[in-house]
N, C-alpha and C positions, 0 to 999 in steps of 0.2 A: 492254260488257265492264267487269268491276269493275277498280279500279286494280290489284288483285292479279293477276289473270288477265292484264292488260295487260303487267304486268311480267313475269310468267312466260312470255309468248309472245314477248317481244323477243329471246332468244337462238335461238329457232327461225325467226325471220322469213325468212332466206333460204331455208330448207327449206319453209316454208309457201307462200311466194311460188312457188317452182318447182312445187309440188304443185298449187297452185290453177291455175296457168297451164296446166299438163298436163291437168287436169280439164276445164277450159272447152274446150281444143283437141280432146280425145278423146270427150267426152261427146256422143252424138247430140242434136240440137236437134229435139225434137218440136213440131208446130204446135199452135195453140190449137184447141179445139173448134170445129167449123164454126159459122158463122151459121145462124140468128139465135141470140142469147144471151137470148132471152125465150121463153117457152113457158107450157104449162099441162098439168095432169093433171085429167081430168074428175072431179067430186064435187060435193057440196052444199057451199054456204057457203065458197066458195074462200078460202084463205088467200094474201094478198099478201106473197110472199117477195121479198126482195133478197138477193143474195150479192156482197160487195165484197171486192176484195183483189189478189192477185198471180197467178202463173201457175195456181194452184189454183182462183181464181175464173174465169179464162180457160178452164179445163176441159183444160190441156195433159195429154196422156197418155189422154184419151177422145176418141172420136169427135164426139159431140155433147154439149150442156149436159144432155140427158136422161140421158146416161152419166156424168155429173160430179155435183158436189155439188147443184145446183139439182134435177135429176131425181131424185136419190136422196132429198133432202130431202122432194120431193113424195110420194114412196112411203112414207116413214116417217109423213108427216102423214096420208096416207090409212089406213096401218095402225093408227096409234095413236089418231087423232082422227076417222076416218070424214069426212074433209073434202077437197074438192079443193085445187089450188093454181094460182095464177098466179105466175109467177117471171120475174126478170130478173137478169142477172148484169153487173158492173161492174169494170173493172180491166184489167190487162195482165201479160203475162209480163215478169218482171224489175222490177215495181213495188216500191218501198220504201212505208213508212207515210207517209212525207212526200209522195210521189207521190200517193197516194191523197187525202191532204188537199188538195193543190194542182189535181189533174187529173180525178179520178173521183168525189168525194164530192158534188159539186154534182148531177150527172147521176142518182146513186143516190138522192138525196133530193127529187128533183123531184115525184114522185107519192108519195101516203101508203102505208105499208106496215104489215103487222101482225107480220111476223118478219123479222129481219135476221140474217145471218152475216156477221162479219168474219173473214177468214183472211189474215193478213199477217205478216211477219216473217223469212222466209227470207233475202231479199235484204238486210234490216237486218243480219242476222247475218253473211252473206257479206261485206259491206262494213264490218264491224267498227264498227258504230255504237256509241254509248254507251247504257247503261241508261236514263240520264236523258232523253235525246232521243228514243229510241223509246217509252218509257212516255208521254212528254208527247204524242207524235203519236197513239198509240193513244187516249188519254185525249180528245183533241180529236176524233177521229173518232167516238167513242162519244158525246160529248156533243152533236155535230151531228145525229146520227141519232135520238138521244133527243129534241132539239129538233124535229126534223122530224116525227115520229111519236111523241107521248109515251106513247101507249097500246100501243106495240109492245115486244116483247122482242127484245133484242139479244143473240145468242150471240157470244162471242168465242172463237175457236179459233185458236191463234197458232203458236208454232214447232214444226217437226218435231224429232224426235230425231235429229239428225245423228250422235250417238255410236252409232247403230245402222246407219247407212248402210254396207253392206259395199262399196260403190262408192268410198268416200272411204278413201284411205291414211292411215296413221299417220305423223306426229303430227297430220295436218290433221284427221282424225275426232275425235280426243279434245279437241283444242283448240277447233274449231269448235262440238262439242257442248257444251263447257262454257259457251262464249260464248252459245249460243242459249238454254241453260236459264236463264242470268242475265237475259237480255232478257225472256224469257217470264215469269219470276217477277216481275219489275219492273213489267211492263205489266199483268199479271192483277191485282197488288195495287192498281195505280192505278184499277182499274175494277170490281173484284169486288164492292164493298159498294154500288154505285149501284142505285138502283131501275130494275127493269126490265132488269137486265143479268145474264147467266149467263156466268161465265169458266169455260171447260172446261179441265180439267187437261191436262198433256201426254199424248200417245196412249200406248197400250199397246205392247208388242213388236210389231214388224211381222211378218207371216206370209207364207208363200209366196203369191204370186198378188198381193200389195198393190202391188207397184210395176209401172210401164210398162217398155217395152223400153229406156228410157234409164237404168233402175235409180235414178232420181232422184225423179221425179214419180209420183203414184198412177195405178194403171190403172183400168180400169171397175170392178173388183172392189174396188181399193183406196178409190175414192170412195165405193162402197157401205159398206164397212166403217167408213169415217171418219163417214159420215153416222148409221149405227147407234150408234156410239160416243158421238156428240154427244147423239143423243136419249136413249140410256141414261142418261148422265150427268144430263142435265136432268131426267129423271125422278126421280132420287134427291133432287134439291132442290125436287120439287113443281111442276115446270113444267107449265103448261097453257095451251092456247090461249083467250082470250077469246071472247066472243060475236061471231059475224060481224057486220059493219058493217050498219046497216040502209040 
């Protein structure tokens, strides 16, 4: 949160606290996608994909990872590049960028990969982390992933548009939305000029069917829409998958 938005939020702090507490109490807690969090989609020259992050890496809102980001990324890889996919997801519901650095990045980078997706930030926004701290952690995650697999592409898709979450009451919605976009802008600026990194802009307006039953996480269709949006944007900057490993 910028210094200005921090100051602007102070007079609203008691209201925001009550609304946040009520939201946590009343929002249904959906489970992670069922294990295993690794899998494959048949096809030639399979792409080695890793997905790292928070509840959206954990597939909350979908039954399995085939119905979440890894599975829908595999669909897009087959459709756009005529290749198969071997995928694995790492992270947990509630994770922050700092949690990924400390607890999940090691496992995610143990094996080489060709394509990675980092999806993190919602919990950093909810925890009112500063722009500087969040951007520093995102940059550290990306740097370690690039070091682990220098020839891979890292896709960075961060904050949701909290200002468009109908579940959130005002003024929590607008305050959290402004904070989230501030974090997103700072983190994308920290990594978007790095080689092998594509920073995905904030998502377009959510449509009917995007959200799961908790009205907070993506549904199966929401994850499909997200995967399509990531690859549509990547296409505009000339993204392509390199040759398969020998």
